[in-house]
Steps between C-alpha positions, in 0.01 A plus 500: 500500500155484652374217717259395224783479247711294741210261568428457128868442422514231769191326359621509139849376592337188642351418159785568254838342437750669553355745752784752451341619173194641679478873558201705613476876450245709685378788284278763658239620254205738536259205524708319762791263515617285206724205578701400194631143523788410268584134447703297252299439179496124561342556843221729383270203441562372853417838650181543297386136530221317320228743400670763719425319824841554658505869404148537641612338826793745525261790438257371764769473768650840422161673490419346839827636639452840336154555645322812383805650331503218244778406264517393136744232385661478157703190403779571249776284359845657533554517123181694421545831686791673667 
C-alpha cells in the first residue's frame, strides 16, 4: 500500500464508526493514481459530509501530499462494488 493510501485510510478511520470497515485500494491507472475508499454504507454520508465538504478536505490533503503526481479519490460503500 502506498503512503498516500495509508494516510487517507488513517484520516477516514478518524471519521467513521467502526474504523475497521475502512479499506483503501491504490489503483495505478494511465492518468495517475486512483485511491478507492470503501466504507460501510451507513458511514458514506459521514465521509462525504455536507455538500461534499469532508470529501473535498480529504482530496485537498491527499493532493498536497501527492504533489505533482496527483491522486484521484473515489468513495464507495462496501455493498456497491466488489
